C-alpha positions in Angstrom: -151.4 109.0 -104.8 -152.1 111.0 -101.7 -155.2 108.8 -100.9 -153.2 105.6 -101.4 -150.3 106.7 -99.3 -152.4 107.9 -96.4 -154.4 104.6 -96.3 -151.1 102.7 -96.1 -150.0 104.9 -93.3 -153.3 104.2 -91.4 -152.8 100.4 -91.8 -149.3 100.7 -90.6 -150.4 102.6 -87.5 -153.1 99.9 -86.9 -150.6 97.1 -87.2 -148.3 98.9 -84.7 -151.2 99.2 -82.2 -152.0 95.5 -82.7 -148.5 94.6 -81.7 -148.7 96.9 -78.6 -152.0 95.3 -77.6 -150.7 91.8 -78.1 -149.8 89.6 -75.1 -146.4 90.1 -73.4 -143.5 88.1 -75.0 -144.0 84.4 -74.5 -141.8 82.4 -72.1 -140.2 79.2 -73.3 -142.7 77.1 -71.4 -145.9 77.4 -69.4 -144.5 75.4 -66.4 -141.1 74.3 -65.2 -141.3 71.1 -63.1 -138.2 70.4 -61.0 -137.9 66.7 -60.3 -138.5 63.5 -62.2 -139.9 61.2 -59.5 -143.6 60.2 -59.1 -144.8 63.7 -58.1 -143.0 65.5 -60.9 -144.1 63.0 -63.5 -147.7 63.2 -62.2 -147.6 67.0 -62.5 -146.3 66.8 -66.1 -148.9 64.3 -67.0 -151.8 66.4 -65.7 -150.4 69.5 -67.4 -149.8 67.7 -70.7 -153.4 66.4 -70.7 -154.6 70.1 -70.9 -152.0 71.0 -73.5 -149.7 73.0 -71.3 -146.1 73.3 -72.5 -143.9 71.8 -69.8 -140.1 71.5 -69.1 -139.3 68.7 -66.7 -135.8 68.7 -65.2 -134.6 65.5 -63.7 -131.3 65.5 -61.8 -131.5 61.7 -61.3 -131.7 61.9 -57.5 -134.6 59.8 -56.2 -135.4 59.0 -52.5 -136.7 55.5 -53.5 -133.8 54.7 -55.9 -132.2 52.2 -53.5 -135.4 50.2 -53.0 -135.9 47.0 -54.8 -139.5 47.5 -55.7 -142.4 50.0 -55.3 -145.4 48.8 -53.4 -149.0 49.8 -52.6 -149.1 51.6 -56.0 -152.3 50.4 -57.6 -151.5 49.2 -61.1 -147.8 49.3 -60.5 -147.4 47.1 -57.4 -144.0 45.4 -57.0 -142.5 47.4 -59.9 -138.8 48.5 -60.0 -138.7 52.3 -59.5 -136.7 52.9 -62.7 -139.1 50.9 -64.8 -142.0 52.9 -63.4 -140.3 56.2 -64.3 -139.5 54.9 -67.8 -143.1 53.8 -68.4 -144.4 57.1 -67.1 -142.2 59.1 -69.4 -143.4 57.1 -72.4 -147.0 57.7 -71.5 -146.5 61.4 -71.0 -144.5 61.7 -74.2 -147.6 60.6 -76.2 -149.1 64.1 -75.6 -146.1 65.8 -77.1 -146.3 68.7 -74.5 -143.5 67.8 -72.0 -139.8 68.1 -72.8 -137.6 66.0 -70.5 -134.2 67.4 -69.5 -131.9 65.0 -67.7 -130.1 67.9 -66.1 -129.8 69.5 -62.7 -131.1 73.0 -62.4 -128.3 75.0 -60.8 -130.2 78.2 -60.1 -133.8 79.4 -60.3 -135.2 82.9 -59.8 -138.2 84.9 -60.4 -137.7 87.8 -62.9 -140.7 90.0 -63.4 -143.7 87.7 -64.1 -141.6 84.7 -65.2 -139.1 82.2 -63.7 -135.7 81.6 -65.0 -134.1 78.1 -64.5 -130.4 77.7 -65.4 -128.6 74.4 -66.1 -125.1 73.7 -67.4 -126.6 74.0 -70.9 -128.5 77.3 -70.6 -131.5 79.2 -69.2 -135.1 78.2 -69.6 -138.1 80.4 -68.7 -141.7 79.6 -67.7 -144.7 81.3 -66.1 -145.0 78.9 -63.2 -142.9 76.4 -61.3 -143.7 73.1 -59.6 -141.1 71.9 -57.1 -141.0 68.1 -57.0 -137.4 68.1 -55.9 -137.9 65.6 -53.0 -136.1 64.9 -49.8 -133.1 62.8 -48.7 -132.9 60.7 -45.6 -130.5 62.0 -43.0 -128.8 58.8 -41.9 -126.3 58.6 -39.1 -122.7 57.7 -39.8 -123.2 54.0 -38.9 -121.0 51.8 -41.1 -123.2 49.5 -43.3 -126.4 51.5 -42.7 -126.5 53.5 -45.9 -125.5 50.5 -48.0 -128.4 48.5 -46.6 -131.0 51.3 -46.7 -133.9 50.4 -49.0 -132.8 46.7 -49.1 -133.9 45.2 -45.8 -133.7 48.5 -43.9 -136.9 50.5 -44.6 -138.8 53.5 -43.2 -142.4 52.7 -44.3 -144.2 49.5 -43.4 -146.6 50.0 -46.2 -143.8 50.2 -48.7 -141.7 47.2 -47.6 -143.2 45.6 -44.4 -145.1 42.9 -46.3 -141.9 41.5 -47.8 -140.5 41.0 -44.2 -143.6 39.8 -42.4 -143.2 37.3 -39.6 -139.5 37.9 -39.5 -137.2 39.1 -36.7 -137.5 42.9 -36.9 -135.3 45.6 -35.5 -136.2 49.2 -35.0 -133.6 51.9 -35.5 -133.5 55.6 -34.7 -134.6 57.9 -31.8 -136.2 56.0 -29.0 -139.3 58.2 -28.9 -140.2 57.2 -32.5 -140.0 53.4 -31.6 -143.4 53.5 -30.1 -145.0 54.5 -33.4 -143.1 51.8 -35.2 -144.3 49.1 -32.8 -147.9 50.2 -33.4 -147.4 49.9 -37.1 -145.7 46.5 -37.0 -147.3 44.6 -34.2 -149.1 42.2 -34.4 -150.0 41.9 -38.0 -146.6 42.1 -39.6 -144.1 41.3 -36.9 -144.2 40.0 -33.3 -140.5 39.5 -32.7 -139.4 43.2 -32.3 -136.1 44.5 -30.8 -135.6 48.3 -30.4 -132.0 49.5 -30.9 -132.0 52.8 -29.1 -128.3 53.5 -29.6 -128.3 55.3 -26.3 -131.2 57.6 -27.0 -133.4 55.9 -24.4 -131.5 57.6 -21.7 -132.2 61.1 -23.1 -134.8 63.1 -21.0 -136.2 64.8 -24.1 -136.8 61.4 -25.7 -138.5 60.0 -22.6 -140.8 63.1 -22.4 -141.7 62.7 -26.0 -142.6 59.0 -25.8 -144.6 59.8 -22.6 -146.6 62.4 -24.5 -147.6 59.7 -27.0 -148.6 57.1 -24.4 -147.6 57.3 -20.7 -148.2 53.6 -20.5 -145.7 52.7 -23.3 -143.7 50.5 -20.9 -146.7 48.4 -20.3 -147.3 48.1 -24.0 -143.7 47.0 -24.6 -143.9 44.5 -21.8 -147.2 43.0 -23.1 -145.8 42.7 -26.6 -142.5 41.4 -25.3 -140.6 44.3 -27.0 -137.0 44.5 -25.9 -135.0 47.7 -25.8 -131.2 47.5 -26.4 -129.5 50.7 -25.2 -126.0 49.9 -26.4 -124.2 52.2 -28.9 -124.1 50.6 -32.3 -120.7 50.0 -33.9 -121.9 48.8 -37.3 -124.6 46.9 -39.2 -123.3 44.1 -41.4 -125.3 42.3 -44.0 -124.8 38.5 -44.1 -127.5 37.7 -46.7 -129.3 39.7 -49.3 -133.1 39.4 -49.9 -132.4 40.3 -53.5 -130.9 36.9 -53.9 -132.9 34.9 -51.4 -136.7 35.3 -51.8 -139.8 33.2 -52.5 -143.0 33.2 -54.6 -144.9 34.9 -51.8 -142.6 37.9 -52.2 -140.8 37.3 -48.9 -137.3 38.7 -49.0 -134.8 36.9 -46.7 -132.2 39.4 -45.6 -129.9 38.8 -42.7 -127.9 41.3 -40.6 -125.6 41.4 -37.6 -125.8 44.4 -35.4 -122.5 44.9 -33.7 -122.2 47.0 -30.5 -119.2 48.9 -29.1 -118.8 46.4 -26.3 -118.1 43.6 -28.8 -121.5 41.9 -28.5 -123.9 41.5 -31.5 -127.4 40.5 -32.4 -128.9 39.0 -35.5 -132.0 40.5 -37.2 -133.8 39.9 -40.5 -134.8 43.4 -41.3 -135.1 46.9 -39.8 -137.6 49.7 -39.7 -135.6 53.0 -39.5 -136.8 56.3 -38.0 -134.5 59.1 -39.2 -135.2 62.6 -40.3 -135.1 63.9 -43.8 -134.1 67.2 -45.4 -134.6 68.9 -48.8 -132.6 67.3 -51.6 -132.3 70.5 -53.5 -131.4 74.0 -52.6 -133.7 75.5 -55.3 -136.6 76.0 -52.8 -134.3 78.1 -50.7 -133.2 80.1 -53.8 -136.9 80.9 -54.6 -137.5 82.0 -51.0 -140.4 79.7 -50.3 -141.6 79.4 -46.7 -140.9 76.2 -44.7 -142.7 74.3 -41.9 -139.8 72.6 -40.2 -137.7 71.1 -43.0 -140.7 70.8 -45.4 -141.9 73.4 -48.0 -145.0 75.2 -46.6 -147.8 74.2 -48.9 -150.7 75.0 -46.6 -152.3 77.4 -49.2 -155.0 76.0 -51.4 -153.8 73.7 -54.2 -150.4 73.0 -52.6 -149.2 76.6 -53.4 -146.1 77.8 -51.6 -145.7 81.2 -50.1 -144.2 82.4 -53.4 -146.8 83.2 -56.0 -146.6 81.0 -59.0 -144.7 78.2 -57.2 -146.2 74.9 -56.0 -144.6 72.2 -53.8 -145.4 68.5 -54.3 -144.3 65.0 -53.1 -142.1 64.3 -50.1 -140.7 67.8 -50.1 -144.0 69.5 -49.1 -145.6 69.9 -45.8 -148.7 67.8 -45.9 -146.8 65.1 -43.9 -147.4 62.1 -46.1 -144.5 60.4 -47.8 -145.3 57.6 -50.3 -145.7 57.1 -54.0 -149.5 57.4 -54.1 -149.4 60.6 -52.1 -146.6 62.0 -54.4 -148.7 61.2 -57.5 -151.9 62.7 -56.0 -150.1 65.9 -55.0 -148.5 66.3 -58.5 -152.0 65.9 -60.1 -153.5 68.4 -57.6 -150.8 71.0 -58.3 -151.2 70.5 -62.0 -155.0 71.2 -61.9 -154.6 74.4 -59.8 -151.6 75.5 -61.9 -153.5 75.1 -65.2 -156.6 77.0 -63.8 -154.4 79.8 -62.5 -152.7 80.1 -65.9 -156.1 80.1 -67.7 -157.4 82.8 -65.3 -154.5 85.0 -66.0 -154.9 84.5 -69.7 -158.6 85.4 -69.6 -157.9 88.5 -67.5 -155.3 89.6 -70.1 -157.7 89.1 -72.9 -160.4 91.0 -71.1 -158.0 93.9 -70.4 -156.8 93.9 -74.0 -160.4 94.0 -75.3 -161.3 96.8 -72.9 -158.3 98.8 -73.9 -159.1 98.3 -77.6 -162.7 99.2 -77.2 -161.8 102.4 -75.3 -159.4 103.4 -78.0 -162.0 102.7 -80.8 -164.6 104.7 -78.9 -162.4 107.7 -78.4 -163.4 110.2 -81.0 -160.1 112.0 -80.6 -158.5 109.1 -82.3 -160.6 109.7 -85.4 -160.1 113.5 -85.3 -156.4 113.1 -85.1 -156.4 110.7 -88.0 -158.5 113.2 -90.0 -156.2 116.1 -89.3 -153.2 114.0 -90.3 -154.7 112.7 -93.5 -156.4 115.8 -94.8 -160.0 116.9 -94.9 -161.1 114.9 -97.9 -159.6 111.6 -96.8 -160.8 112.4 -93.3 -164.4 112.4 -94.4 -164.0 109.0 -95.9 -162.2 107.8 -92.8 -165.0 109.0 -90.5 -167.7 107.4 -92.6 -165.8 104.1 -92.5 -165.2 104.4 -88.8 -168.9 104.7 -88.1 -170.1 102.2 -90.6 
């Protein structure tokens, strides 16, 4: 009876030690992805392919939501953004590793070695976070502008310029940015270009900035017959929608009237807009990541932020490229580095656990204590087995 009882006691002690040596309590997920646009979906896809458990939170806020179609996305050219997102989710769901939550994360914080994201429905934890939370365009309070944005008023010639080629083009925003727009549009896309400076062409800082880009900008504008209208804009009124009027070559025939405060107006077919952008979400600020201007600082290798365990992807990060292919590439890059970092941590933990276990097994004092506790006779048996 004594022998049987002591062996049970030994096995109980060993089981307890095994629990102590086991990994720390598991979080709900390996990675939390904030944002359901192209960058967040790409990150989830990459992580799912290597069997990482992902929680993707989608607040339904997308920068390209107003646009009619996505362009310059190989394999998905001229696709409606919502259809692209739906198809991406279906493909990612095949791997059965990503859970999609159509919820807005209200707060997120780092607690010990994990991250806690709280929504209206509860709190979710993970070992890593990928911020794909996007940016929003900071449009001035010009009546009609926001309603037209993304539909005849665009900010990227690669995204929408082809659909408005050879049309009467207007350029909106700070005067110093107009020079860059002219370079991108003339002469391949548009030759009839009017700049609507809205008074910014009389600003000394704007003049200094455009001079720093090319001191001969006036000669360029004259050669290309670019006109500059300095009048303050009263409103922009749509008179025809390219959603309704288009052709088989994908040309979209929008029409707008630009009204000025003096009562005059001009007609344009489309506009390229140069306005700033800011973070859509406050979550990067909650996490305390560093910024470069208004963008998340991701200068560290692999698009890491300044907070360990957090990555920044898509338009929200600081690599100064804003388009769907870039967003997808950044999401994939972050997924690769995130997976490797997780794996490195897991290997380090296994190595530390094995080293600790070996040290304890090699410690003769463990055996001597066991022998004293179990009695001399049982101790002899125990020592023989321990050195078998």
